[in-house]
N, C-alpha and C positions, 0 to 999 in steps of 0.2 A: 761609520757611515752616517752622513748627515740626514736630517729629516727632509722630506720632500717640500716643495714650495707650498706656501700657505694658499688656501683656497679663498677666492672672493665669494662671500655669501651674497653680495649685491654690488652691482656697478651702476653708476648714474652717468648721464650725459649733461655736459655743460652747454650743449647746443640745443637740445630738445627742451621745450617748456616743462617745468617741474610738474605741472598739472596733467601732463600727458605720460608721465612715467609711472608704471605700475608698482614699482618698488618703493614709492613714496606715499605719504599721507600727511594730512595736517589737522586731524582731530583725534582725540582719545575716545575710543569706543570699542567694546568687546567684539563687535561684528566686523571690524576692518579685517579683510581676509589676510591670511598668511602670505608673505611674499617669498618665503623659503624656509628651509629646515636646517637646524644646526644641531649636531650631536652633543650630548653631555660630555664635557671635558674637551671639546674641540676648540682650536684656535683658528679664527677666520679674520679676513679683512673685509671691511664694509665701507663703501664710498658714500659720501654725503654731499649734497649741494649746500651752499650757504643758506642761512635761515630764511632769507627772503625769496629763495628760489631764483636768484639771478636778477633781481630788480635794481641792484645798485651797480653802477659802472665805475671803471677806473678813469676818472676825468676830474676836472676842476670846478664842477658845479654841484651844488647840493639840491638841485631841483628833484633828483630822483629820491633823495631822502625825504624831502618835504612832501612829495606826492606818493610815497610808498603805500601800497594797498595792504593794510594790516589784516584783511580777511583772508589773505592768501598764505600767511605765515602760520607756524613754522612748518617747513617741509622736512619730515623725519623719514629716515630709511627704516623700513620694516613694515609690519611687525613680523618677527621671526618666531617660528615654532622651535622651542628648545625641547628636544626629546627628553621624556620622562618627567618634565615639570608639571606639577599639579597645584591647585589651590592649597595654601598652607605651607608650601615649600618656600625656600629662599633661593634666589638666583644670584650666585657669586659672579660678578663681572670684573675680570682682571684686565685693566687697560694696559696693554703691552707697548703700544706705540700710537702716535697720532702725527700725521704729516699733511702739509698742503698738497693740493693737486700739482703734479709736475708741470702741467701746462698753464697753471694759474698761480704764479708765485707772488701773490699780493692779497691784501685784505683791506677792510674798511672799518672805520669807527664813525658812528653817526650820532647827531643830536636831533631828535624828532621835533618837528614844529609842535608847539603847545596844543594846537587844534587837531593834531593827528598823531596821537601817541604820547607826546610830551616826554618828560623825564623828571629826575629827582629835583632839579633846580629850575623847572620850567616857569615858575613865577618870576624868576630873575632873568633867565636866559630863554626866552620863548621862541627864538628863531631856529630854523633848521640849519645844520652845519655838518661838515664831513671832513675826514682826513683819510687819505689813502696811504697804506703802509706797504713797503716793498720788503720781501723776505730775502735774506742772505744767509742760508744755512739756518742756524738757530737764532740769528739776530734779525731785527727789523728796524727800519727808519722811515721817516715820512717827509715828503717835500712840503707838506702842509704844517708840520711842527718841527722846524729845523733845530739843530743843536741837541737832539735826543737820539740815542741808540741803545737798545737793550735786548737781552735774550728773552724769548717767549716761553712762558709756562703753558704749553699747549694742552688743550683739554676739550672735552665735549661739554656744551652747556646743558644739553638735555639727554637723559637716558632714563628709561623706566619701562615697566610692564603694563599691559592694558588693565583697566579697571574691570571689575565684575559689573553686571547690570545694577546690582544693589549699590555698589560704591559710586557708580556714575550717577545714579539717581540722587544719592546723598550730596555729591558735589553740586549738582544743579539746584537742589533744594536750598542748601545753605548760601550759595553764591547769589541765588535769586532773592533770598531774604535780604542780603546785604544791599543789593541793587535797589530794592524797594525802600529800604530804610534810609537810603542816602540820595533820594531824588532831589533833595534841596541843595546838594553840592553841585558845583559847576564843573565837575570832571567825572570821567568814568571811574568807577570803583571796582568793577569786575565786568567780564565779558560773557554774556549768555550764549547759548548755542546759536550759531549763525549759519543758515543754509547757503548763503552766498559764497561762492568759490570753495565750497567743501571739496576736498580730494580724498578719496578713500581707496586708493590703490586700484586693484582689479575688481572692486565691488560692482555688482549689478546696479542698474538704475534704482531699483526698489530699495536695496540696502543702502545705497548712497543717499537717497532721500531720507531714510530713517536716521542715518548718521548725521545728516545736516540738521535734523530736528532735535536730536538728542546729544550729539557729540560734544564733549567738553573741549573748550579752546585750550591751546597749548601754552598760552602766555604764563600762567602762574605755575610754580611748583605746588604740589599738594602732599599732605602728610602721608596718605595711604600708599603712595607709589614713587615719590620723588619728582620726576619730570623735569621741568625747567628750573633747576635750582641755581645754575650759573655759579658753581663753586670752583674757583680757580685752581684749587689744590687737587682736583680729580685729574691729575696728569699721569704721565707714563709711570707705570709701576703701581698705581693705586688699585685698591680692591674695594668694590662697592657691593654691598649686600642689599638686594632688592626684594621686597615681598612679592609673591606670586599670587594672583587672584583668579586666573583663568587657566584652563588646561592648555599646556604648551607655552605658557608665560606671555606670549605675544610681546616680545621685547622690541623696542625701537630706540634709535639713537639719532642725534643730529645737532645742529647749531654749534658747529666746531669753532673754537676760538684759538687763535695763535697766542693771544695774551689777554689778560683782564685784570683790572684792579678790584679789590674787595668792594662789593656793592654794585659794580657795573653801573655807575650812577647816571649815565646819560641815556639809559634804557637800551639803545643800540650801541652799547658802550664798550664791548670787547673789540678786539681785532677780529672781525667776522671773516670766515673763509670757507671755501669748499675744500674738502680733503678726504683722507682715508684713515680709518681708525682700525687698529688691530686689537682684538679682544679674545680672551679665553673665557668660556662659559662653563660653570660648574653648578650642578643642582644639589642643594642641601635638602634632603628629604625631611619634612617636618620642621624646617628651619625656623618658621615664624614662632612656633611654640617654644622651640629650643632656645631661641634668643630673646623671647618675650618681646617680639618686634611689633611696633606700631608704625614706625617710619624707617626709612633707609638708614644704614650705617656705612661709614667708609673709613678706610685706613689709607692715608696719603702714601704716595710712592716716594722713592729716594731722589727724584729729579726735581730740582728747584734752583732758580737763579740765586747765586750766592753773594749776598751783600752783608758784610760784617755788622755786628750790633752797633758799632760806632759810625756806620755809614748811612744811617737814616736820620732824617729830621722828623720829629713827631709833633703834630699839631693837635691841640685840644679843642673840643667843642662841648657846649653845655645846652641844656634845654631852655635857653632863653633865645628867642628868635631875633631876626635882624631888625624888628620893630621895637625891641625891648620888652616884649610880652613874655611873662614867666609861664612855662608849661610844667606840668607835674610829671617828672620822671619819664620824659618823652625822648627815647633814644633816636627816633627819626629826626626830630628837631635838632638834637645834639649833633648827629652825623652830618646834617645839612650845614650846620654852623662850622663843623670841622672842615668840610669841603671848602667853604667860603674862606676860611683862614688860609688854606693852601693857595687858593686863587689869588688872594690879596698879596701873598708873599711872592709868588712867581711873576705877578704882573710887573714888579719892579724891574725885571730884566728885559722887558719889551714884548713879552707875549700878550696877545689879546686874550680876554677872559674866555672866549669860546675855545681857543686853542688849549688853554689850561683845563677847561672842563672836559674836553675830549681826552686829553692826556691822562687825567686822573681816573677816567673810566677804564682805560686800557693798559696803562703801565702797571708794573707789579707793586702797587702800593699796598700797605698792610693796614687794614681797618680793624679796630678792636673796640669792644665795650669795656671801658676801664672801670666805671662805677655805676651801679644800678640800685644802690640802697640808700644813698645819702640825700634824703628829701630836702628840697624839691627837685634837685638837678641830677639827671643822668649825665654821665661824662663819657664821651667817645674820643678816640684818637685815630689819626691817620699818619702812617709812617711813609715818608717820601724818600726813596733811595737816591742819594746824591750822585752816585756814579753812573746814572743813566744819562746825565748831562755832559756835554763836552766843555763846560765851563764850570767854575767853582760857585756853588750856590750855598755854601756853608754860612751859618749866621755870623761868623766872625769876619767874613770878607765883605767889604762894601759892594753893593749891587751896582753893576754898570749896565745902563740901558742900551740895548742893541736893536738893530733891525732884524726881526725874527719872522718876517713874512706874515702870512695869513692862512687860515684854513679855508676850505671851500664853503661858500654860502649859496643860498638859493637866489635866483635872478630877480625875484620880486617877493 
């Protein structure tokens, strides 16, 4: 006898504004009310809106990306009470499936304007841009980046349990110190609590006001709970071990991705989508002490696009920047240079730089730290799968320049 149909722990609406849905929230805080209860060892389905809460449309303009309101993101589904979970436990989250919404079989990749979010290469590519991706089963393709088709390694960008009041205070302390220390820089280095557009599910106005004053923004991942780690390998079959800091765990999930490259370099760089995730929850009593855990642990699942070892081109980058300045063991500078080497390579076929930037953010590229000890240069690599293209990009074949269209740009 088969098991009964899986229960939906939460459903969302793609028609109702995200800020009006009580099963969603967009700040980390221990006082966000539970939106439902899940039994220990239960398997449930959870629906999620896209991370912007529906701000980005399926069209050929990047005006929506340029003007996105970053005080409204990320909208997470939760928090859920996991029965028997207590501080010091570990919550084992087994990702059994992730799928797009049936009535929204598309997603988007964006490059934020440098003045509103920016991205990894915003000093070189400061303009907003966008690509829309259509889903065909496990595959995706884009009218904005023609000549490419690949299977998605579908996964959640964000999952985590709520911080305790003490951990939340520590986040705000150390990130506040960073902001103060970096006032001389011409960019945001961290985001402090922001009352504007705070959404706290079904919280009362008094609790919502408190969460607005104190709540941690969802943009960065953090060592004590994971959060927005954007790890592309947390796909179907993966097991994630999360520390529990409050009674009931207060687990939340969101920011679903159809595909992503290592680094998600354009910031809005995965193929962002609304969808449904199927998860089994298991509480490991006393798990934090048992595992000596300070940060989450994960075991990847068995599902991954298969490109043979001879079907990647790997590009190297070092901690010498595009101006010729030597940096000491700087893996960020090195990976930026690695990304630029791939852009220069693919440009020869007729792609615009912004198309390539978008592609490297969302295609299943493999990023690695190759060397981190050979002073003064860190070395990083990026592996580009050749078989996602419908033409030959191997180094031994002369490049033929083609008309490969354009991505979507903002109107001004």
